[in-house]
Biopython code that builds the backbone (N, CA, C, O; Angstrom):
import numpy as np
from Bio.PDB.StructureBuilder import StructureBuilder

atoms = [
    (1, "MET", "N", (-11.165, 83.637, 48.093)),
    (1, "MET", "CA", (-12.515, 83.385, 48.966)),
    (1, "MET", "C", (-13.650, 83.204, 48.046)),
    (1, "MET", "O", (-13.869, 84.036, 47.166)),
    (2, "ALA", "N", (-14.388, 82.152, 48.206)),
    (2, "ALA", "CA", (-15.635, 82.109, 47.157)),
    (2, "ALA", "C", (-16.662, 81.640, 48.253)),
    (2, "ALA", "O", (-16.343, 81.098, 49.312)),
    (3, "ASP", "N", (-18.126, 81.970, 47.784)),
    (3, "ASP", "CA", (-19.298, 81.289, 48.498)),
    (3, "ASP", "C", (-19.947, 81.231, 47.297)),
    (3, "ASP", "O", (-19.729, 81.984, 46.348)),
    (4, "ALA", "N", (-20.808, 80.268, 47.336)),
    (4, "ALA", "CA", (-21.868, 79.745, 46.367)),
    (4, "ALA", "C", (-23.115, 79.029, 46.973)),
    (4, "ALA", "O", (-23.147, 78.340, 47.993)),
    (5, "VAL", "N", (-24.301, 79.392, 45.985)),
    (5, "VAL", "CA", (-25.460, 78.721, 46.217)),
    (5, "VAL", "C", (-25.801, 77.906, 45.158)),
    (5, "VAL", "O", (-26.280, 78.372, 44.125)),
    (6, "PRO", "N", (-25.582, 76.640, 45.337)),
    (6, "PRO", "CA", (-25.762, 75.945, 43.986)),
    (6, "PRO", "C", (-26.563, 76.244, 43.142)),
    (6, "PRO", "O", (-27.496, 76.741, 43.772)),
    (7, "GLY", "N", (-26.879, 76.264, 41.736)),
    (7, "GLY", "CA", (-27.741, 76.666, 41.258)),
    (7, "GLY", "C", (-28.172, 78.174, 40.803)),
    (7, "GLY", "O", (-28.822, 78.434, 39.791)),
    (8, "ARG", "N", (-27.729, 79.016, 41.658)),
    (8, "ARG", "CA", (-28.305, 80.093, 42.089)),
    (8, "ARG", "C", (-27.184, 81.351, 41.993)),
    (8, "ARG", "O", (-27.241, 82.328, 41.247)),
    (9, "GLU", "N", (-26.299, 81.063, 42.838)),
    (9, "GLU", "CA", (-25.251, 82.328, 43.145)),
    (9, "GLU", "C", (-23.564, 81.771, 43.208)),
    (9, "GLU", "O", (-23.162, 80.778, 43.815)),
    (10, "LEU", "N", (-22.965, 82.479, 42.607)),
    (10, "LEU", "CA", (-21.421, 82.432, 42.805)),
    (10, "LEU", "C", (-20.681, 83.818, 43.199)),
    (10, "LEU", "O", (-20.642, 84.828, 42.495)),
    (11, "VAL", "N", (-20.094, 83.642, 44.502)),
    (11, "VAL", "CA", (-19.220, 84.886, 44.641)),
    (11, "VAL", "C", (-17.802, 84.662, 44.909)),
    (11, "VAL", "O", (-17.369, 84.011, 45.859)),
    (12, "LEU", "N", (-17.100, 85.250, 43.998)),
    (12, "LEU", "CA", (-15.397, 85.421, 44.067)),
    (12, "LEU", "C", (-15.018, 86.616, 44.710)),
    (12, "LEU", "O", (-15.443, 87.731, 44.405)),
    (13, "VAL", "N", (-14.109, 86.333, 45.720)),
    (13, "VAL", "CA", (-13.456, 87.676, 46.360)),
    (13, "VAL", "C", (-11.906, 87.616, 46.179)),
    (13, "VAL", "O", (-11.458, 86.537, 46.565)),
    (14, "GLY", "N", (-11.029, 88.422, 45.729)),
    (14, "GLY", "CA", (-10.104, 88.424, 45.743)),
    (14, "GLY", "C", (-9.398, 89.892, 46.068)),
    (14, "GLY", "O", (-10.095, 90.871, 46.336)),
    (15, "ARG", "N", (-7.941, 89.954, 46.020)),
    (15, "ARG", "CA", (-7.456, 91.063, 46.084)),
    (15, "ARG", "C", (-6.056, 91.301, 45.285)),
    (15, "ARG", "O", (-5.241, 90.394, 45.117)),
    (16, "HIS", "N", (-5.887, 92.558, 44.839)),
    (16, "HIS", "CA", (-4.582, 93.015, 44.199)),
    (16, "HIS", "C", (-3.825, 93.671, 45.263)),
    (16, "HIS", "O", (-4.055, 93.716, 46.472)),
    (17, "HIS", "N", (-2.745, 94.238, 44.478)),
    (17, "HIS", "CA", (-1.913, 95.197, 45.532)),
    (17, "HIS", "C", (-2.539, 95.900, 46.766)),
    (17, "HIS", "O", (-2.278, 95.894, 47.969)),
    (18, "PHE", "N", (-3.658, 96.633, 45.828)),
    (18, "PHE", "CA", (-4.408, 97.489, 47.026)),
    (18, "PHE", "C", (-5.885, 97.076, 46.879)),
    (18, "PHE", "O", (-6.347, 96.673, 47.947)),
    (19, "PRO", "N", (-6.727, 97.066, 45.877)),
    (19, "PRO", "CA", (-8.262, 96.874, 45.962)),
    (19, "PRO", "C", (-8.481, 95.398, 46.492)),
    (19, "PRO", "O", (-7.778, 94.467, 46.100)),
    (20, "THR", "N", (-9.388, 95.265, 47.307)),
    (20, "THR", "CA", (-10.254, 94.096, 47.603)),
    (20, "THR", "C", (-11.459, 94.068, 46.464)),
    (20, "THR", "O", (-11.981, 95.173, 46.317)),
    (21, "TYR", "N", (-11.861, 93.282, 45.845)),
    (21, "TYR", "CA", (-12.823, 93.124, 45.138)),
    (21, "TYR", "C", (-13.963, 91.878, 45.152)),
    (21, "TYR", "O", (-13.711, 90.944, 45.913)),
    (22, "ALA", "N", (-14.930, 91.825, 44.529)),
    (22, "ALA", "CA", (-15.874, 90.735, 44.455)),
    (22, "ALA", "C", (-16.379, 90.507, 43.216)),
    (22, "ALA", "O", (-16.891, 91.545, 42.798)),
    (23, "LEU", "N", (-16.454, 89.717, 42.534)),
    (23, "LEU", "CA", (-17.451, 89.272, 41.224)),
    (23, "LEU", "C", (-18.696, 88.222, 41.648)),
    (23, "LEU", "O", (-18.542, 87.071, 42.057)),
    (24, "VAL", "N", (-19.805, 88.835, 41.469)),
    (24, "VAL", "CA", (-20.858, 88.144, 41.696)),
    (24, "VAL", "C", (-21.731, 87.702, 40.660)),
    (24, "VAL", "O", (-22.252, 88.564, 39.952)),
    (25, "PHE", "N", (-21.952, 86.605, 40.476)),
    (25, "PHE", "CA", (-22.664, 85.845, 39.506)),
    (25, "PHE", "C", (-24.088, 85.173, 40.084)),
    (25, "PHE", "O", (-24.122, 84.398, 41.040)),
    (26, "ARG", "N", (-25.117, 85.568, 39.411)),
    (26, "ARG", "CA", (-26.479, 85.017, 40.166)),
    (26, "ARG", "C", (-27.168, 84.317, 38.672)),
    (26, "ARG", "O", (-27.099, 84.894, 37.586)),
    (27, "LEU", "N", (-27.705, 83.220, 38.844)),
    (27, "LEU", "CA", (-28.629, 82.545, 37.858)),
    (27, "LEU", "C", (-30.172, 83.027, 38.283)),
    (27, "LEU", "O", (-30.709, 83.153, 39.384)),
    (28, "GLU", "N", (-30.508, 83.180, 37.303)),
    (28, "GLU", "CA", (-32.215, 83.483, 37.371)),
    (28, "GLU", "C", (-33.075, 82.628, 36.137)),
    (28, "GLU", "O", (-32.808, 82.650, 34.935)),
    (29, "GLU", "N", (-34.006, 81.993, 36.701)),
    (29, "GLU", "CA", (-34.864, 81.606, 35.544)),
    (29, "GLU", "C", (-35.659, 82.580, 34.884)),
    (29, "GLU", "O", (-36.619, 83.003, 35.527)),
    (30, "ALA", "N", (-35.432, 83.123, 33.499)),
    (30, "ALA", "CA", (-35.707, 83.715, 32.486)),
    (30, "ALA", "C", (-37.194, 83.535, 32.009)),
    (30, "ALA", "O", (-38.062, 84.409, 32.019)),
    (31, "THR", "N", (-37.320, 82.221, 31.586)),
    (31, "THR", "CA", (-38.452, 81.734, 30.975)),
    (31, "THR", "C", (-38.137, 80.134, 30.926)),
    (31, "THR", "O", (-36.991, 79.699, 30.814)),
    (32, "PRO", "N", (-39.223, 79.367, 31.016)),
    (32, "PRO", "CA", (-39.216, 77.881, 31.149)),
    (32, "PRO", "C", (-38.069, 77.517, 29.939)),
    (32, "PRO", "O", (-38.174, 77.893, 28.771)),
    (33, "GLY", "N", (-37.073, 76.791, 30.427)),
    (33, "GLY", "CA", (-35.834, 76.297, 29.966)),
    (33, "GLY", "C", (-34.866, 77.313, 29.500)),
    (33, "GLY", "O", (-33.934, 76.952, 28.781)),
    (34, "ARG", "N", (-34.994, 78.471, 29.822)),
    (34, "ARG", "CA", (-34.011, 79.716, 29.790)),
    (34, "ARG", "C", (-33.612, 80.165, 31.187)),
    (34, "ARG", "O", (-34.340, 80.206, 32.179)),
    (35, "THR", "N", (-32.212, 80.523, 31.083)),
    (35, "THR", "CA", (-31.363, 80.732, 32.284)),
    (35, "THR", "C", (-30.773, 81.980, 32.060)),
    (35, "THR", "O", (-30.062, 82.075, 31.060)),
    (36, "ARG", "N", (-30.953, 83.186, 32.950)),
    (36, "ARG", "CA", (-30.387, 84.537, 32.884)),
    (36, "ARG", "C", (-29.233, 84.653, 33.771)),
    (36, "ARG", "O", (-29.367, 84.589, 34.993)),
    (37, "LEU", "N", (-28.030, 84.833, 33.162)),
    (37, "LEU", "CA", (-26.870, 85.175, 34.226)),
    (37, "LEU", "C", (-26.695, 86.555, 34.749)),
    (37, "LEU", "O", (-26.608, 87.344, 33.809)),
    (38, "ARG", "N", (-26.635, 86.968, 35.586)),
    (38, "ARG", "CA", (-26.454, 88.439, 36.132)),
    (38, "ARG", "C", (-25.017, 88.250, 36.833)),
    (38, "ARG", "O", (-24.591, 87.450, 37.666)),
    (39, "ALA", "N", (-24.420, 89.401, 36.091)),
    (39, "ALA", "CA", (-22.839, 89.601, 36.907)),
    (39, "ALA", "C", (-22.751, 91.002, 37.476)),
    (39, "ALA", "O", (-23.226, 91.979, 36.898)),
    (40, "GLU", "N", (-22.187, 91.044, 38.511)),
    (40, "GLU", "CA", (-22.009, 92.300, 39.354)),
    (40, "GLU", "C", (-20.484, 92.278, 39.846)),
    (40, "GLU", "O", (-19.886, 91.257, 40.185)),
    (41, "THR", "N", (-20.020, 93.416, 39.830)),
    (41, "THR", "CA", (-18.616, 93.676, 40.184)),
    (41, "THR", "C", (-18.386, 94.807, 41.132)),
    (41, "THR", "O", (-18.478, 96.003, 40.855)),
    (42, "ARG", "N", (-18.037, 94.217, 42.425)),
    (42, "ARG", "CA", (-17.974, 95.348, 43.685)),
    (42, "ARG", "C", (-16.386, 95.551, 43.603)),
    (42, "ARG", "O", (-15.633, 94.612, 43.863)),
    (43, "ALA", "N", (-15.869, 96.918, 43.201)),
    (43, "ALA", "CA", (-14.430, 97.181, 43.330)),
    (43, "ALA", "C", (-14.503, 98.710, 42.957)),
    (43, "ALA", "O", (-15.461, 99.413, 42.637)),
    (44, "SER", "N", (-12.955, 99.025, 43.132)),
    (44, "SER", "CA", (-12.593, 100.270, 42.826)),
    (44, "SER", "C", (-13.087, 100.541, 41.192)),
    (44, "SER", "O", (-13.332, 99.589, 40.452)),
    (45, "GLY", "N", (-13.192, 101.912, 40.758)),
    (45, "GLY", "CA", (-13.602, 102.272, 39.774)),
    (45, "GLY", "C", (-12.830, 101.553, 38.582)),
    (45, "GLY", "O", (-13.449, 101.070, 37.635)),
    (46, "ALA", "N", (-11.527, 101.512, 38.677)),
    (46, "ALA", "CA", (-10.406, 101.033, 37.704)),
    (46, "ALA", "C", (-10.778, 99.619, 37.630)),
    (46, "ALA", "O", (-10.986, 99.187, 36.497)),
    (47, "HIS", "N", (-10.904, 98.798, 38.637)),
    (47, "HIS", "CA", (-11.429, 97.471, 38.424)),
    (47, "HIS", "C", (-12.485, 97.222, 38.074)),
    (47, "HIS", "O", (-12.483, 96.409, 37.150)),
    (48, "ALA", "N", (-13.362, 97.521, 38.360)),
    (48, "ALA", "CA", (-14.860, 97.711, 37.815)),
    (48, "ALA", "C", (-14.794, 97.909, 35.954)),
    (48, "ALA", "O", (-15.421, 97.179, 35.186)),
    (49, "LEU", "N", (-14.034, 98.876, 35.590)),
    (49, "LEU", "CA", (-13.820, 99.035, 34.328)),
    (49, "LEU", "C", (-13.444, 97.922, 33.410)),
    (49, "LEU", "O", (-14.002, 97.706, 32.335)),
    (50, "LEU", "N", (-12.498, 97.258, 33.891)),
    (50, "LEU", "CA", (-11.641, 96.195, 33.336)),
    (50, "LEU", "C", (-12.599, 94.886, 33.580)),
    (50, "LEU", "O", (-12.793, 94.104, 32.650)),
    (51, "THR", "N", (-13.034, 94.733, 34.532)),
    (51, "THR", "CA", (-14.182, 93.356, 34.677)),
    (51, "THR", "C", (-15.550, 93.588, 34.038)),
    (51, "THR", "O", (-16.230, 92.597, 33.771)),
    (52, "GLY", "N", (-16.064, 94.957, 33.741)),
    (52, "GLY", "CA", (-16.922, 95.218, 33.268)),
    (52, "GLY", "C", (-17.322, 94.488, 31.854)),
    (52, "GLY", "O", (-18.476, 94.470, 31.426)),
    (53, "ARG", "N", (-16.499, 94.050, 31.369)),
    (53, "ARG", "CA", (-16.571, 93.291, 29.874)),
    (53, "ARG", "C", (-17.081, 92.051, 29.962)),
    (53, "ARG", "O", (-17.740, 91.461, 29.105)),
    (54, "LEU", "N", (-16.667, 91.572, 31.312)),
    (54, "LEU", "CA", (-17.048, 89.743, 31.814)),
    (54, "LEU", "C", (-18.435, 89.500, 31.005)),
    (54, "LEU", "O", (-18.505, 88.725, 30.051)),
    (55, "PRO", "N", (-19.430, 90.186, 31.454)),
    (55, "PRO", "CA", (-20.916, 90.093, 31.239)),
    (55, "PRO", "C", (-21.084, 89.799, 29.922)),
    (55, "PRO", "O", (-21.602, 88.748, 29.545)),
    (56, "ALA", "N", (-20.629, 90.771, 29.091)),
    (56, "ALA", "CA", (-20.734, 90.895, 27.217)),
    (56, "ALA", "C", (-20.198, 89.290, 26.924)),
    (56, "ALA", "O", (-20.901, 88.325, 26.622)),
    (57, "ALA", "N", (-18.959, 89.328, 27.085)),
    (57, "ALA", "CA", (-18.295, 88.343, 26.796)),
    (57, "ALA", "C", (-18.773, 86.952, 27.284)),
    (57, "ALA", "O", (-18.495, 85.980, 26.582)),
    (58, "ALA", "N", (-19.518, 86.768, 28.511)),
    (58, "ALA", "CA", (-20.183, 85.374, 28.452)),
    (58, "ALA", "C", (-21.416, 85.546, 27.832)),
    (58, "ALA", "O", (-21.710, 84.493, 27.266)),
    (59, "ARG", "N", (-22.265, 86.393, 27.682)),
    (59, "ARG", "CA", (-23.296, 86.410, 26.880)),
    (59, "ARG", "C", (-22.985, 85.884, 25.510)),
    (59, "ARG", "O", (-23.557, 84.882, 25.080)),
    (60, "ARG", "N", (-21.930, 86.661, 24.693)),
    (60, "ARG", "CA", (-21.615, 86.220, 23.390)),
    (60, "ARG", "C", (-21.114, 84.892, 23.313)),
    (60, "ARG", "O", (-21.242, 84.349, 22.215)),
    (61, "ARG", "N", (-20.548, 84.213, 24.266)),
    (61, "ARG", "CA", (-20.203, 82.680, 24.430)),
    (61, "ARG", "C", (-21.521, 81.790, 24.500)),
    (61, "ARG", "O", (-21.601, 80.793, 23.783)),
    (62, "ALA", "N", (-22.605, 82.163, 25.404)),
    (62, "ALA", "CA", (-23.410, 81.546, 25.623)),
    (62, "ALA", "C", (-24.601, 81.877, 24.297)),
    (62, "ALA", "O", (-25.679, 81.284, 24.309)),
    (63, "GLU", "N", (-24.375, 82.533, 23.570)),
    (63, "GLU", "CA", (-25.254, 82.705, 22.283)),
    (63, "GLU", "C", (-24.635, 81.842, 21.090)),
    (63, "GLU", "O", (-25.268, 81.458, 20.106)),
    (64, "ARG", "N", (-23.450, 81.635, 21.319)),
    (64, "ARG", "CA", (-22.965, 80.926, 20.190)),
    (64, "ARG", "C", (-23.069, 79.451, 20.589)),
    (64, "ARG", "O", (-22.838, 78.675, 19.661)),
    (65, "VAL", "N", (-23.367, 78.900, 21.768)),
    (65, "VAL", "CA", (-23.615, 77.707, 22.289)),
    (65, "VAL", "C", (-25.117, 77.108, 21.991)),
    (65, "VAL", "O", (-25.342, 75.903, 21.882)),
    (66, "ARG", "N", (-25.895, 77.919, 21.901)),
    (66, "ARG", "CA", (-27.249, 77.716, 21.468)),
    (66, "ARG", "C", (-27.550, 77.016, 20.268)),
    (66, "ARG", "O", (-28.720, 76.858, 19.922)),
]
sb = StructureBuilder()
sb.init_structure("model")
sb.init_model(0)
sb.init_chain("A")
sb.init_seg("    ")
for serial, (resi, resn, name, xyz) in enumerate(atoms, 1):
    if name == "N":
        sb.init_residue(resn, " ", resi, " ")
    sb.init_atom(name, np.array(xyz, "f"), 0.0, 1.0, " ", f" {name:<3s}", serial, name[0])
structure = sb.get_structure()
């Protein structure tokens, strides 16, 4: 399941054997011409730990593109 507000927010919802989780990505204007990506996970502690690396990986990739 997913929900989106184009140019503003993307919410992905899923389920594994036990937990249900959501990944929420928000786009915000940081300064003119720059966009800030905020990522949030809503899940059990173990799932949050594993997905907590996603924002750092996205940031590294974005900085290489500049």
